[in-house]
C-alpha positions as CSV (number, residue, x, y, z in Angstrom):
1,V,-14.3,7.3,19.5
2,S,-11.4,8.4,21.7
3,C,-8.0,9.2,20.1
4,D,-6.6,6.2,22.1
5,K,-8.7,3.6,20.7
6,M,-8.7,5.9,16.7
7,N,-9.8,3.6,13.6
8,V,-8.9,4.0,10.4
9,T,-8.9,2.8,6.8
10,S,-7.5,-0.4,5.8
11,I,-5.2,0.5,3.0
12,F,-3.6,-3.1,3.0
13,A,-6.3,-5.2,2.9
14,G,-7.9,-6.1,0.0
15,D,-6.3,-5.9,-4.0
16,K,-3.2,-6.6,-4.1
17,K,-2.9,-5.4,-7.5
18,E,-1.9,-2.1,-5.6
19,N,1.8,-1.0,-6.0
20,D,4.1,0.5,-3.3
21,M,3.6,4.0,-4.6
22,E,0.0,3.5,-4.5
23,I,-0.2,2.0,-1.0
24,L,2.4,5.1,0.3
25,C,-0.2,7.8,-1.1
26,K,-3.0,6.4,0.4
27,A,-1.3,6.3,3.6
28,T,-0.3,9.9,3.2
29,T,-4.5,10.5,2.9
30,V,-4.7,8.6,6.3
31,A,-2.0,9.9,8.2
32,W,-3.4,13.4,7.0
33,E,-7.1,12.3,8.2
34,G,-5.7,11.3,11.8
35,R,-3.2,14.0,12.2
36,S,-6.7,15.7,14.5
37,C,-5.7,13.0,17.5
38,H,-2.1,12.4,16.7
39,R,0.0,15.4,16.1
40,H,3.2,13.5,15.3
41,L,0.8,12.1,12.0
42,E,1.4,16.0,10.6
43,G,5.0,14.7,10.1
44,V,4.6,11.5,9.5
45,Y,1.9,13.0,6.4
46,L,4.4,15.7,5.6
47,N,7.2,13.1,5.2
48,L,4.9,10.5,3.2
49,R,3.5,13.5,0.6
50,S,7.3,14.4,-0.1
51,L,8.0,10.8,-0.9
52,V,5.3,10.3,-3.3
53,R,5.8,13.2,-5.2
54,R,9.5,12.7,-5.6
55,K,9.3,9.5,-6.7
56,S,6.1,9.3,-8.3
57,T,4.4,11.2,-11.4
58,V,1.3,9.3,-11.5
59,H,0.3,9.9,-8.0
60,K,-0.6,12.9,-6.3
61,A,-0.8,12.7,-2.8
62,P,-2.7,12.8,-0.6
63,C,-4.9,9.8,-2.7
64,P,-9.1,9.5,-2.3
65,V,-9.2,5.9,-0.1
66,A,-12.6,4.5,-0.6
67,A,-14.6,3.7,2.9
68,G,-14.2,0.2,3.7
69,N,-12.6,-2.0,6.4
70,T,-11.1,-0.1,9.3
71,T,-8.2,-1.3,11.2
72,S,-6.7,0.3,14.4
73,L,-4.2,3.5,14.4
74,N,-1.9,1.6,16.2
75,D,-1.9,-1.5,13.4
76,F,-2.0,0.8,10.3
77,L,1.4,2.3,11.6
78,V,2.8,-1.7,12.2
79,N,2.0,-2.4,8.7
80,L,3.2,1.2,7.2
């Protein structure tokens, strides 16, 4: 798959019981996994990781993300 059409795990679908910090923690993982194609995602990753580490005593970014539905990287960034 080319980087222009990269898909990532959809962390915004499914369980609505997750809190914002858990979603941000998972977003950190998705950004980390996508950085090989898109270098700007490393900055997104670092900013998300810093935010999660400052604001949460429970979550330690990056968080595990179960394989499942996917979405385009563009849609992921828009939803984020």
